[in-house]
Each structure stands twice: as structure tokens, then as C-alpha cells.
C-alpha positions in Angstrom: -56.3 41.0 12.1 -54.5 38.9 9.4 -55.1 35.3 7.9 -51.9 33.8 7.9 -52.0 30.9 5.4 -48.6 31.1 3.6 -45.3 32.3 4.8 -43.9 33.5 8.3 -46.0 34.4 11.1 -46.2 38.3 11.1 -43.1 40.2 13.2 -41.7 43.0 13.8 -40.5 45.3 11.8 -38.7 48.6 13.4 -38.0 51.8 11.2 -35.7 54.7 11.7 -37.7 57.9 11.1 -35.4 60.6 9.8 -33.5 59.7 6.4 -35.5 56.7 6.2 -39.5 57.5 6.1 -38.8 61.2 5.9 -36.4 64.0 5.1 -36.0 66.3 8.0 -33.4 68.4 6.3 -35.4 71.6 5.5 -37.2 71.7 9.2 -33.5 70.8 10.9 -31.6 73.8 8.9 -34.0 76.5 9.1 -34.5 75.9 13.0 -30.6 76.0 13.4 -30.6 79.0 10.8 -33.1 80.8 13.4 -31.1 79.7 15.9 -27.9 80.5 14.9 -29.3 84.3 14.0 -31.0 84.4 17.9 -27.5 83.4 19.6 -25.0 85.3 17.4 -23.5 82.0 16.4 -21.9 80.8 12.8 -24.5 78.5 11.0 -22.7 75.3 10.5 -22.3 74.2 6.4 -24.8 72.0 4.6 -22.4 68.9 4.9 -22.2 69.6 8.8 -25.8 69.9 9.1 -26.5 66.6 7.3 -23.8 64.9 9.0 -26.0 65.7 12.5 -29.4 64.3 11.3 -29.7 60.7 13.2 -27.8 62.1 16.4 -28.9 64.0 19.1 -29.1 67.9 18.7 -27.8 68.4 22.2 -24.3 66.9 21.4 -24.5 68.8 17.9 -25.3 72.1 19.2 -22.5 71.6 22.1 -19.8 71.7 19.0 -20.6 75.2 18.1 -18.4 77.8 19.1 -20.3 80.3 21.5 -22.0 77.5 23.2 -19.5 76.4 25.6 -21.3 77.4 28.5 -23.9 75.0 29.6 -26.1 77.1 30.8 -26.4 79.0 27.3 -26.4 75.8 25.1 -29.3 74.7 27.0 -30.8 78.2 26.2 -29.9 77.6 22.6 -31.2 74.1 22.6 -34.4 75.1 24.2 -35.1 77.8 21.4 -34.5 75.3 18.8 -36.5 72.9 19.7 -39.2 75.9 20.4 -38.8 76.7 16.4 -38.8 72.9 15.4 -42.4 72.8 17.3 -43.7 76.1 15.7 -42.4 75.2 11.8 -39.6 72.6 11.8 -42.4 69.4 12.6 -44.0 71.0 8.9 -41.0 71.2 6.7 -40.6 67.6 6.5 -40.9 65.1 3.5 -42.2 61.8 2.7 -40.0 60.0 0.6 -42.3 58.6 -2.2 -43.8 54.9 -1.8 -43.1 55.0 1.9 -46.8 55.5 2.4 -48.2 52.2 0.6 -45.0 50.3 2.2 -45.9 50.9 5.2 -49.9 50.5 4.9 -49.1 47.1 3.1 -46.8 45.8 5.9 -50.2 46.8 8.4 -52.5 44.8 6.4 -50.0 41.8 6.4 -50.7 42.1 10.6 -46.9 42.8 11.4 -45.8 44.9 14.1 -44.7 48.3 13.2 -42.4 50.6 14.8 -40.4 54.1 15.0 -37.4 53.9 16.9 -36.0 57.5 16.3 -33.4 59.8 17.7 -35.7 62.4 17.6 -37.5 63.5 20.6 -40.6 61.2 20.7 -43.0 64.1 20.8 -41.6 65.4 17.6 -41.7 61.9 16.2 -45.4 61.1 16.9 -46.1 64.8 15.5 -44.7 64.2 12.5 -46.3 60.5 11.8 -49.5 62.5 12.3 -49.3 64.9 9.9 -48.4 62.2 7.4 -51.6 60.1 8.7 -49.3 57.6 9.9 -49.6 57.5 13.5 -52.4 55.1 13.5 -50.1 52.4 10.9 -47.5 52.1 13.8 -48.1 50.0 17.2 -45.5 52.6 18.8 -43.3 55.4 18.3 -40.1 55.6 20.1 -38.0 58.4 20.4 -35.5 60.6 22.4 -36.3 62.9 25.6 -36.5 66.8 25.1 -34.2 67.3 27.7 -32.1 64.2 28.4 -29.2 63.0 26.7 -29.4 61.6 23.4 -29.4 57.7 23.6 -27.9 55.6 20.7 -30.5 53.4 19.1 -28.5 50.3 21.1 -30.0 51.7 24.1 -33.4 52.0 23.1 -33.7 48.9 21.6 -32.1 47.4 24.7 -35.1 48.8 26.8 -37.6 47.7 24.6 -36.3 44.0 24.3 -36.0 44.3 28.1 -39.9 45.4 28.1 -40.5 42.3 25.6 -41.8 44.5 22.9 -39.1 44.1 20.5 -37.7 40.5 20.2 -34.9 38.7 18.0 -35.8 37.6 14.4 -37.7 40.8 13.1 -35.8 43.5 10.9 -34.6 47.5 11.6 -34.4 49.6 9.0 -32.2 52.7 8.7 -30.1 54.9 7.1 -27.4 55.3 9.6 -24.5 53.0 11.0 -25.6 53.4 14.7 -28.9 51.8 13.3 -27.3 48.7 11.7 -25.2 48.2 15.1 -28.4 48.5 17.1 -30.5 46.1 15.3 -27.3 43.3 15.0 -27.0 44.0 19.0 -30.2 43.1 19.4 -30.8 39.9 16.7 -32.7 42.0 13.8 -32.1 42.0 10.7 -29.9 44.9 9.6 -31.4 46.6 6.3 -29.8 49.8 5.5 -31.2 52.3 2.6 -28.8 54.6 0.5 -31.4 57.6 0.2 -30.9 58.9 3.6 -28.0 60.7 5.4 -25.7 57.7 6.0 -23.1 56.9 3.3 -22.9 52.8 1.7 -19.9 52.5 3.6 -20.9 54.0 7.1 -23.6 51.4 6.6 -21.7 48.5 5.3 -18.8 49.1 8.1 -21.8 49.0 10.8 -23.0 45.6 9.3 -25.7 46.1 6.9 -26.7 42.8 5.3 -28.8 44.5 2.6 -28.4 48.1 1.3 -31.2 49.7 -0.7 -31.0 52.9 -3.1 -34.5 53.4 -3.4 -37.8 53.1 -1.9 -38.7 50.5 -4.5 -36.2 48.2 -4.2 -36.9 48.4 -0.2 -40.5 47.4 -1.2 -39.8 44.7 -3.5 -37.5 43.2 -0.8 -40.2 43.2 1.6 -42.5 41.6 -0.4 -40.5 38.8 -0.6 -39.3 38.8 2.8 -42.9 39.1 4.3 -45.1 36.8 1.9 -48.4 36.9 4.1 -51.4 38.0 2.6 -53.1 41.3 3.3 -56.4 41.6 4.5 -58.6 44.6 3.6 -60.9 45.4 6.3 -62.9 48.5 6.9 -62.1 48.7 10.8 -58.3 48.0 10.4 -55.7 50.7 11.3 -54.1 50.2 7.7 -57.4 51.8 5.8 
């Protein structure tokens, strides 16, 4: 798709979803509120909910008092995901500037992926509602019923299949994103507008931390200097 006349060849650019491309807090909080009301549980405070974002909901729900019984916990998890399917996926906000940043990368011919802790089903649905499904070459997430997979495991599978190769970049807001990137030869780029602190990102090996989308956009323009190709038949149009 791209005519590479200057700069390096197109590369893989991996993005975390929650806290990096979209803000999921409203959808997660409302889904948890409905679940706690239905099962007679105490709703976690805001700080606790924010701390869960980027990790597995099964493991997070299991910490609540009243869900010690595995069968009841599975019922609560299924209830949460049903509420999330009906309402939660529509209660996300795309961070300003992300749409144009992603489309520019696609016009440069890069392979763009989402690697999310969220179940793949919902990650794809969220990308679709923001008109981003055709920008990404693929979207990877967890299973709806299986255990949460750390990003290191997810990337290991993608490396084994040849989807991801060392030399690209991984952009995320959590320490687990940075650890996964470094474990598989990707540049670990942290973003400070999500749910992980600067301290968390730096301790996990972030090479750079960006505080705003425009800062990330500026860096990507330098990191990837390939020309853009405007094509009516391109997935970036």
C-alpha cells in the first residue's frame, strides 16, 4: 500500500486498548454497579475500580466479599459480561487525537494491532463502534470464560505464529504492557493519560512516557517517517 522512499520499512505497531486508545471507566463502573446490586455485593470504590482496568475481570471480581464460592463468582462474571455487552461497550470514550493518529499510521503502511486484556469479542466491538475496525490488521484479547492472560503470554503466542517480530513498538498505559514489550523485543512506550502511574510504567521498563496524545503523535511522526499514501481503496480512508 505504501511507497517507501524515505525512512525505515513499515513495522508492527501494537496498542493496548483500555486506557491507551479508549477510556473504559464509565462502562466498567456501570457494569460493576449493576452486578453488585444484583448479587448483593458492596460496590468497590473508585480507586479500586480504576486499579482493575487493564487486568482480568474474573480475577478482579474474585476479590469481592460475597463471591468466595466459585460457582457464584462465575454467575456474577457472566452477569457482568451480559450487562457489558448490552450497555458497557457503548459507554467508552475515544481519547481525542487517537483517530487521526491511527489513520496516519495505516496510510504509512504499518501493521497495526490491538493487544488487550479485554475479551476479543468486546475489543472488536469497541473498535467497530469508533470506525476503527478496518484500520487494525488484527485485534487480540482474552477469552470470555478463560483465565486472564498476561500480555507477555499473549505476545508470546503472536511471536510464535510470526504475527509479531522484534523491532516494532508496543504502546500502553500499564506496567504489564511494558514488561510484555521488553520480553519480546518491542520498544516499550508508556502513556500517562491512562490508568497506570508514571512510577508503574518506569519500573516496568518504559523507554519513554508520553503525557498527551499530541506528544505521542509527534514522537511517532519522527519514529516512522514514511510517506503517507492517500488511496480511496485503502483501509485508512
